[in-house]
BAPAKE-949215 format. One record per residue (C-alpha): residue number from 1; residue in one letter; chain; x, y negated, z negated. Coordinates in pm, whole numbers, plus 32768, in hexadecimal, padded with zeros to 4 digits. Layout:
{NUM; "A"; "A"; {X; Y; Z}}
...
END
This chain:
{1; "M"; "A"; {D84F; 639B; E68D}}
{2; "S"; "A"; {D847; 6502; E6D9}}
{3; "S"; "A"; {D77B; 65B5; E7FC}}
{4; "S"; "A"; {D6D8; 66FA; E816}}
{5; "T"; "A"; {D769; 6828; E8B8}}
{6; "F"; "A"; {D652; 68DF; E8FA}}
{7; "K"; "A"; {D52A; 68B7; EA12}}
{8; "I"; "A"; {D3BD; 68EA; E9BF}}
{9; "L"; "A"; {D2DA; 6952; EAEB}}
{10; "K"; "A"; {D1BB; 6891; EAFD}}
{11; "Q"; "A"; {D0AA; 6852; EC0C}}
{12; "C"; "A"; {D062; 6700; EC80}}
{13; "L"; "A"; {CF1B; 6647; EC43}}
{14; "M"; "A"; {CEFC; 65B8; ED88}}
{15; "C"; "A"; {CF8A; 66B2; EEA3}}
{16; "G"; "A"; {CF8E; 6808; EDDF}}
{17; "N"; "A"; {D0BA; 6850; EE36}}
{18; "M"; "A"; {D1B3; 68FD; ED44}}
{19; "F"; "A"; {D2E0; 6843; ECBD}}
{20; "E"; "A"; {D3ED; 6838; EBAE}}
{21; "A"; "A"; {D3C1; 673E; EAA3}}
{22; "Q"; "A"; {D4F0; 66A1; E9FB}}
{23; "K"; "A"; {D3F4; 6624; E8DC}}
{24; "V"; "A"; {D2BE; 66AC; E827}}
{25; "T"; "A"; {D202; 657A; E888}}
{26; "T"; "A"; {D244; 6597; E9E3}}
{27; "L"; "A"; {D0DC; 65B4; EADE}}
{28; "Y"; "A"; {D138; 656D; EC30}}
{29; "C"; "A"; {D247; 6615; ED22}}
{30; "S"; "A"; {D29E; 64C2; ED89}}
{31; "H"; "A"; {D26B; 635E; ED86}}
{32; "K"; "A"; {D1A9; 6359; EEEA}}
{33; "C"; "A"; {D0A1; 6444; EE18}}
{34; "N"; "A"; {D0A8; 6344; ECEF}}
{35; "S"; "A"; {D046; 6242; EDCA}}
{36; "K"; "A"; {CF3D; 62D8; EE7E}}
{37; "H"; "A"; {CE8F; 635B; ED48}}
{38; "Y"; "A"; {CEB5; 61E4; ECAA}}
{39; "K"; "A"; {CDFC; 6181; EDDA}}
{40; "L"; "A"; {CCFE; 626D; EDCF}}
{41; "K"; "A"; {CCA1; 622B; EC5C}}
{42; "K"; "A"; {CC92; 60BA; ECB0}}
{43; "Q"; "A"; {CBBA; 60FB; EDCF}}
{44; "L"; "A"; {CAB6; 61D5; ED07}}
{45; "E"; "A"; {CAC0; 60C7; EBE7}}
{46; "R"; "A"; {CA62; 5FB1; ECE8}}
{47; "K"; "A"; {C966; 6097; ED80}}
{48; "E"; "A"; {C8A2; 60C7; EBE8}}
{49; "I"; "A"; {C8BD; 5F4F; EBE9}}
{50; "A"; "A"; {C7FA; 5F23; ED3C}}
{51; "E"; "A"; {C718; 603A; ECE1}}
{52; "A"; "A"; {C6BA; 5F9F; EB7A}}
{53; "V"; "A"; {C681; 5E33; EC47}}
{54; "L"; "A"; {C583; 5EFD; ECFF}}
{55; "I"; "A"; {C4DC; 5F8D; EBE1}}
{56; "Q"; "A"; {C4D9; 5E64; EAFF}}
{57; "P"; "A"; {C4F2; 5D27; EBFC}}
{58; "Q"; "A"; {C40C; 5C5D; EAE7}}
{59; "R"; "A"; {C52E; 5C47; E9F8}}
{60; "L"; "A"; {C624; 5B7E; EAEF}}
{61; "R"; "A"; {C4FB; 5A9B; EB8E}}
{62; "P"; "A"; {C498; 595F; EA9E}}
{63; "K"; "A"; {C37A; 597B; E9F1}}
{64; "V"; "A"; {C27F; 5842; EA65}}
{65; "K"; "A"; {C144; 586E; E9E8}}
{66; "A"; "A"; {BFDE; 57F4; EAAE}}
{67; "I"; "A"; {BF7A; 5728; E993}}
{68; "D"; "A"; {C0D0; 565B; E9B1}}
{69; "R"; "A"; {C07A; 55F6; EAFC}}
{70; "A"; "A"; {BF13; 55A2; EAB1}}
{71; "M"; "A"; {BF9E; 54C6; E9BF}}
{72; "I"; "A"; {C085; 5440; EA95}}
{73; "K"; "A"; {BF66; 53F8; EB88}}
{74; "D"; "A"; {BEAD; 5315; EAAF}}
{75; "K"; "A"; {BFCA; 522E; EA68}}
{76; "E"; "A"; {BFFB; 50D7; EAF8}}
{77; "F"; "A"; {C16E; 50BD; EAB2}}
{78; "L"; "A"; {C271; 51F8; EACC}}
{79; "T"; "A"; {C3D5; 523B; EA70}}
{80; "V"; "A"; {C4BF; 52CD; EB59}}
{81; "K"; "A"; {C475; 5436; EAA6}}
{82; "E"; "A"; {C318; 5417; EAF1}}
{83; "V"; "A"; {C352; 53AB; EC41}}
{84; "S"; "A"; {C447; 54D7; EC8D}}
{85; "I"; "A"; {C330; 55DD; EC14}}
{86; "L"; "A"; {C21E; 5529; ECC5}}
{87; "F"; "A"; {C30E; 5555; EE28}}
{88; "G"; "A"; {C379; 5686; EDCA}}
{89; "C"; "A"; {C511; 560E; EDDC}}
{90; "S"; "A"; {C609; 55CD; ECF1}}
{91; "P"; "A"; {C62D; 548F; EC1E}}
{92; "K"; "A"; {C77D; 5457; ECFF}}
{93; "T"; "A"; {C6C4; 5432; EE19}}
{94; "V"; "A"; {C5D5; 5340; ED73}}
{95; "Y"; "A"; {C6ED; 526F; ECFA}}
{96; "S"; "A"; {C78F; 526C; EE67}}
{97; "L"; "A"; {C637; 51F5; EEFD}}
{98; "I"; "A"; {C61D; 50D2; EDEE}}
{99; "H"; "A"; {C7AD; 506A; EE4F}}
{100; "T"; "A"; {C761; 5087; EFD4}}
{101; "Q"; "A"; {C611; 4FA4; EF5F}}
{102; "K"; "A"; {C544; 5072; F037}}
{103; "L"; "A"; {C4A1; 509F; EED5}}
{104; "K"; "A"; {C442; 4F5A; EE08}}
{105; "A"; "A"; {C45F; 4F87; EC86}}
{106; "A"; "A"; {C4AE; 4E85; EB68}}
{107; "N"; "A"; {C5B9; 4EAD; EA90}}
{108; "I"; "A"; {C54E; 4EC9; E93B}}
{109; "G"; "A"; {C68B; 4EE0; E86A}}
{110; "K"; "A"; {C7C0; 4F78; E886}}
{111; "K"; "A"; {C783; 50AF; E994}}
{112; "R"; "A"; {C632; 50A7; E94D}}
{113; "F"; "A"; {C544; 506E; EA99}}
{114; "V"; "A"; {C3BB; 5067; EAAE}}
{115; "I"; "A"; {C336; 509A; EC02}}
{116; "S"; "A"; {C1CA; 5031; EC6B}}
{117; "K"; "A"; {C0BC; 5102; ECF9}}
{118; "L"; "A"; {C08D; 4FFA; EE08}}
{119; "H"; "A"; {C1D4; 5008; EE66}}
{120; "L"; "A"; {C1C8; 5181; EE98}}
{121; "D"; "A"; {C0C9; 5166; EF5C}}
{122; "K"; "A"; {C152; 507A; F064}}
{123; "L"; "A"; {C270; 5150; F07C}}
{124; "F"; "A"; {C199; 527D; F10D}}
{125; "E"; "A"; {C0D3; 5170; F1D1}}
{126; "E"; "A"; {C225; 5105; F286}}
END
C-alpha cells in the first residue's frame, strides 16, 4: 500500500481552521471536530423530527371516530377493544383488569372476552 507524499491544504468544516490533509476526502482537522459535527448533525435531525410531529400530530395519534363510540354505547356486550376505546386506555389495561377480577368478563373461545355493560357500570359505581 503506497502513501502519498504530498500534503493538501484544506479548511476544517467545523472550526474553520486551515490544516494539511493527507487525503483528498478529509474534511475535518481532527477527530474532535469530526465528532462535534456528527453530534450537531444528529441534533438537527432530532429537532426536525420534533418539529414535524408538532406540525402534523394527527398522523401519530390513533383515529377513533365519534361514530365508533356511538355504536359502542348502544351495545349490551362489548369486546376488549371496544372497552379500551370507551375508557380511552390500551387493551392490555383491560386485560389486566379482567385477570385481576376487577372487571367481570365471559370467556368465549380462545382469548376472546365479552364484557357486559352492567359490569362496567358497577365498576364505576364502586
